[in-house]
N, C-alpha and C positions, 0 to 999 in steps of 0.2 A: 371831508369823513376821517377819521381818525381808528374806531375800533367797528371791526367786522362779522359780524355772526359768524363762532368756528363750525358750526353744522353745517355748514357752506367751503364743497372741495374752492383748497388758491391757487393764480398759477400769480407765475413776475411778469410784468411788460416794462421795460427801461427801453424808454424815451414815450415822449407824445408828442414824436411828428403824425406826418397823414399815417402810418405803419401802424403807430405808435398808439393812437387813440383808437382810431380801427380795430386795432388785433382786441381791444380794452372792450371797447364796448359789443363788440362780435362773442368775447367771452361771457361775461355779463349777461348778455341774454340767452344764453345759454344756463343760465342758475348759477357757477361760478362765480365767485369771489378777487379782487383782481388788484393788488398791488402794483400800484401805474406810477413807478422810476422817472423823473424828471430833474435834471442838474441845473434846466433857467429858471431862475435868472441868477440861484447865487452863483451861477459858473455860465458866462454869454460867448456866444460863438460872434465869429468876424462876420459873418451872415445875419445872425438874425436881430431882431430893435425892438422885441417884447418878449414877455414870459407867456406868451399867450400859447396854447395848443395849435398843431398844424397853421404851424406861421408858414405863406407863402412870402420865399426867398425869390424868385424867378419870377418867372412867370405868372400871371392870373390865369392860364385857359388848362382847362383839365382837356383839351380836346374835342373836334370833330364828334358830332351826332350824328346822329343818323341811321339808314339802314347800307349807306355805303363803308359807313368810316368803321375800323378795325380799331378807334377807341369806342364810338356811339354802341358795338356791342357788348364793352367791359361795362363801359358804362349802364349796359340795358340789364345785365345782368346781376351787377351791384345792388340797385333799382330795384327787380325781383324779390331779394332778401331782404329789405331794408337797411339795405349798410350807412352808414352816420355821415359819412364823406361824401356822399353822393347826395344824398336828402339836402348834407346842409348847405353843397352847392348848390343845389336846389334853387334853396331855398334864399342865397347870397347874390344870385343871378346878374349880371351888367350882361348890356348889348353887344355881340362878335360874331354877327353874323351865324355861320356855320359852328360854331366852339359853343363849348359850355363854360363861359367864363367868371370868374365872381368876382365883388367888394373884400378885395385882399382883409381889412376888417374887420369888414361886421364876416364875414366867414371864418377866419382865427375865433373869433368871442362867440360866434355861435356852438360854434365846437366845444368850444372849454364850457363853455355853460352847460351842456348836456353830458360831456363826460364830466365833470363835475358833479353834477344834480346826479348819478346813476349812484342808487345806497347799495352796489354791490363794487363800487366802484374807491380804493383809498387812493389817492394821491399821498402822494413823498416825494418834498424835495430834497432835490443834494446827487451831488456823481455819484453812480453810479462804479467804481474801482476794478470792480472785477464782479461774472457773471456769478450770481447762487444758484443754493443749489437749491431743486425740485423742480419742477414747470416752467419754461423761463421763456419769451417771448422777447427776444431784442432785433430792437426795430431804434436803436441809436443812433441814427439814421448816416446822413456824407459825413459828417462834422463828430464822427465817433472821438471821445476821450480814449488819450494818449495811451490810461494806465487798462482801461475795457480793451485798447484794441491790441495792445500787447497780452489782454487775457487773453480774448480771440485766436490768437495767433497761438497761444500755449491750449488752447481745448481742441483748436482742429489742425494743425501739425502745419500750418499752409500761412505761407506770408502773403499779407494782405497788398492790395492792390492801392494805387490814388492817380485820381488825374485830376485834372483844373474844369471848374464848373464857372460859373459866370451868368451873371445879369445886370439887361439893361437900363439904362436912363430911364428917368419917370421925368416929365414936363410936364408946368402948370398949361393946363387951356388959357389963361389969358394972354401969355407968350407966343402962343402961337397964330402965323399971321395968316387968317381963312381968307386971303387976299390971295392967296398962293397955295394954299394946301385944301386942300376940298375930300369933301367927302363921299366914298365911295367904296363895295363894295369888285373882288374880280367879275370878270364876265357879270356884271350885273346883277350878280349877289349883292346879299345885304350892307345897304350899306353905311355898315358899324365903323372902318377905320378912315382915320384923315390920312392923306397922301399929300408928300412932297417931290415934287417931280424937277431931278439934274436933267438940264442941255450938257449935248457933251461937255463941252466946256467948262461947267459946273461940275462934273462926274471926277474929271479927271482931278482935279484941282483939290476936290476931295477926297481921293486916293491916295493922289503924292501926299497932300498933309498927315494920312494915316497914315501913310508910311513911314512917316517921319517923328508920331507922337511916343512916347514914351511908355512904357508897358510898367508892369511887376513886375518886380526883381523877384524869383524863389531865392528861398535861401537854399545853401549846397547841397541839404540831406531834401529837399523835395525836386519829384521829377516830374515834366511836365506829359501828364497823359492826357490832351482831350481826347473828350467822346465825341464824337461826330456831329448828333445830335442836337448838342451844345455848343456850337464853335466860336468865340469871341470872333467878331467881326476884322481885327485886324490880324489876326491867323490866315482867316478865309480872303485877305486881300495881298498877304503872304501868295496864297497860290498861284497869284495871275491877276495882274490886273483886269483882268474884263469878269472876275471871279464873282464878285459880290451881284453882279449885273446880273449873272445869271440864279442867285439866289437870295438873300434874304436882299436885294434894290432889283429884283427881276420887274420891269414894266409891266407884264405880259398881262391881259385883260383888263387894262385899264387904262379907260380914252380921257386924256386930258378936255374936259368941257371946254379949254378954252381954242384948242387946236382938234378936237375929235380925233385926235391920234396918241399910240403909246407913243410918251415922254424916253428918251434914253433910259432914263432909269428912275425910278420910284422908290425914297426910305417912307414904309407907312407908320403910320402910330397906333393904337389901339389901348381902348381906354381902360383902366385900373379901376375905375370905382365906379359905385355905382350914383354919386354926382353925375359926373363927368370932368369932370375939376385933373382928373393928374389920366396921363397919358402913357407909355411906357413904348420906346422904339422898338419894333416888330424886329426882330433877328438881330439885337443889335448888341449881342449880352459881350460884355467885354473888361478888360481888366488894367484898362491905361491910365495912367494915373490922372484924379480929377480935372485937375487944371488944363489939360490938353483934353479929357472928354471932354471938356465945355468950350473950350477953339474948334474941338473936331463939331460937333454939336450942331454949334452957333454956324458955321459952314452952310449947313443943308437949307434948301431951299424952302422957305416959310418958318425957320425957323432963328434964325437971324439973333430976336434977341431974345433966344429962350431962358426962361429960368428953368433950372434942373432940382426938384424935389426929393430925389433923390439917384443916387449915383451908381454905377452900373458898378459891380465891385467882384472877384475873384477869388475865391479858395479851394483847398483843396477838398475832392473825395474822397471816404473809403469805402471796399466796399469788396465782398470776399470770391475767391475762384470759385460760382457756384456750382459750377459743373464736379469739380471737385471733393467739396465735404457737404452738398446737399441731396435729401431726396424729393423727389417731387411733390409731398408735403410740407415741405420747405422746412423739417425736418433736419436740424446735424446727421450726420450719417455717423459721426465717434462719439453722438450724445441725445439720443432718438426721443428727451426730456428736452434738447432745446431746440428753435424754433428760432427764423431770422427772418425779415420781412421785412420791407422797404429797398432804398440803395444798396444797405451793406446785402443784400440776399442778389444782388445782380440786374435791377430793373433799372430803369431811366424815370420820370416821367410821374408827377403826381398822380394820374391814376392808378397806375400799376403799383406805387406805392402804398394808397392808401389799400384796391386790391387784395394786393400780397397777406396785408396787415390783418384782409378781413381774414384769409384766409389761415394765415399763422396764429389766431386768435381763437380762429374755430379750434382748428386741428388741436392745440394745446389745450383747450375747454374739452373735448371728445376723452384725451387722455386721462385729464382730473376726474372725470365720471366713468373711467372702464371703456370707454369705446375707442376704437385704434381713432389714427387721423386717415385721411382719407385724402384724395387727388381728383380734382374735379375732371368732367369728359375732354378729350382732347378736343373737336369738335368746338368747344366752351372758348373762349378769349384766353378766361383765367387758368384753365386747361393746360392747356396749348402753349402759355406763358411760364408756369411750371416746370411743365414737361421737358421746354427746352432747355429751360433753368439748370435742371438735374440733369442733363446729358450732350449740350453741344460739348462742342471742342473748347478746352480745357487752355490751350496754350493760343493764350494773345487773347484771353477771351474778355470786352467790354461788357457796359449793361449793355441790359434789352428796354425798348420799348414795345409795347402790341402793332404787333401786323396781320397783312390775310396771310403772309407767307408760313405762320407759324402752325396756323390749323390746318388739319388733313385736306387732300382733293377734293375737289366733288367730282364725282361719274360724271363720264358725260353721257348722256342716251343714247339708245344708241343709232346710230346714222349721223349725228350731230361731230362736228368735228372741231371745234374750236368754241368755248364759250365770250363774251364779252364783258368787259368790268362791272358798262350796268344792268345788266342780266344777273352775271355770279355774284357778288355781293351783297343784293339783297338776300339769294338765297341762301350763301355762307351764315348769312345774320339767322336767317330765323331759326338754321339747323342749329346753329352755335346756340341760339337762347335757349330751344324747346329741351337742346342735351342737357343746356344747365339746370334750369329749371323744375326738370323731369327727376334729374340728379339728387338738389340740394331739398328738393321733397320726397322724395322716395328710396333714397342710400342716405343723405345726411339727415330727414327727418326734419328737418324746419320750415317754416309756414313761407309759402309763397305770392304771392301778388304780380301776378303778368303787367309789365313797368308799358305805359305806354312810351311811342318809339316817333320822335319827329322823324319827320323824311325831307328834308332839305335836300334837294337836288344840288351838285356837287363832286369833283373828284374828291379822292382824301383826300386831307388839310393838313396839310401839316404841322404840330407845334415848334415854332422857331422862339426857345426861351430867352 
C-alpha cells in the first residue's frame, strides 16, 4: 500500500529482515503507522537470494525448544504476545529434533505476505542512506550499506565493528548415499538428522584437504573478526587437528548401526525444506572457494557424489558496540527517538534478532503514542538479553546469543547446596515466562496468551549455523 491514514502516529523502520519485519508488525499491532524501508531487490547483498522479507541466509533453525532451552524460553515469551516471526516459524516448521527449524522459502514468503497485507504498514522500496528524522527503528541488519553505516557512526559517535559470518553448503537428498549415512539423533533423540561417519583415516584425510583448501581472501579494508558462535569450519580446523572432532564433527551419542559404536567422527546434515529435498551440513559454515568446497564435501563419507544446491558463503557483518550506545529499551543514548534491533544491536541468532525487533517496534510505537519505552524484567530471557547489551564490557564486545547465564541466579532453598541442571532450568523457564507475561500485560498493556510449551528431554541444543 502507499497511502496511510494521517490520523495515526507514524514511525519508520529501516530493513525488512527478521528484526525489521517483527518491529513493523509489533508497532502496527499497537495502532501506529509504519513506513518500512527495504533496499532489496533494488540493491542486493552478497548473502541474499530473493526480495522476500526475513530471508534466512545461514541456518534454518531458530534454536532448541522446551523448558531446558534458553531459546525455548525466548520462543515462549514471543508466542505469549503473538509475535509474528515465531508464529511464521511455527507455521513453516520442518522436523529437526529438539529444535524449531523451518522451510526457509515458505517461512520468508509467509512473513512477506503478512507484512505487506497489514493495513498500517507501507513498504517503501529503495536504499536508506541516512537515518530519517522522527521515531525510527534501525534494523538494517548485518549487511548494512556503507552509507547508512557511516551515518550511524556520525549519530552514535562510535566506530562500527565487523566480523565474518558464513553459511554452510546445502546438499540434494538424491545425491546422498543412504547406504552410508543413517538417520539418528544424539543419544536416541528424534531421528531428524542424517549422519555421515568417518574412520580415523578418512577423518585425517579430510582435515588435510581442509587445511589445503583455498579460502575467501578479504579486501585490505576488511578485518577478519570471527564470532565464536558462527566459526567457519576451516577456522575451527586451524585450531588443531582434533578440534572439529570435539565440535561440529563430534560423534558423541551417535551409535553407528553397523558397529553399535560411536564412529571416529561424524558429519551431520539437517533438513532444510518441508519436502526433505535439501539438507545442510551442520556446523559447516565456510568461506572456501566453491570448487574447493565441492571437492571437500565429496570427501565426507556418504557424500562422494554430493550435488551442492547452495554453496557456503562468507560475508561481512556490521554491528554497533551496544554497551557504548544503547540502553536496555534498545534506544540510542545519543538520540532516544532512535531504536536499534537485530544483529546491528549486538545480538547473534535469528530468534534474538526477531525478539529485539519486537521490543524495538513496541517501544517505538509507545513513544509515538506518548508512552515511555519499557524494558522487560531481568528474569525474562528478552529482558536479560537487552540488559546485557546495555551493560556489558564495551572492550572487545561481540554479539551475544541468549543463554541461561544472562538471567539472575535462582536462590537455593534452605538446606540445599546445589541445583542440578535438569531441576534448575525448568524453574528458570517458568519464572522467566511468568515474569514476562505479567510485565507484558500489566506494564505494557498487551494482550497475553500463555503458550504451549514443548517438553523434549535433553541438554541445551547448540545452534551450529
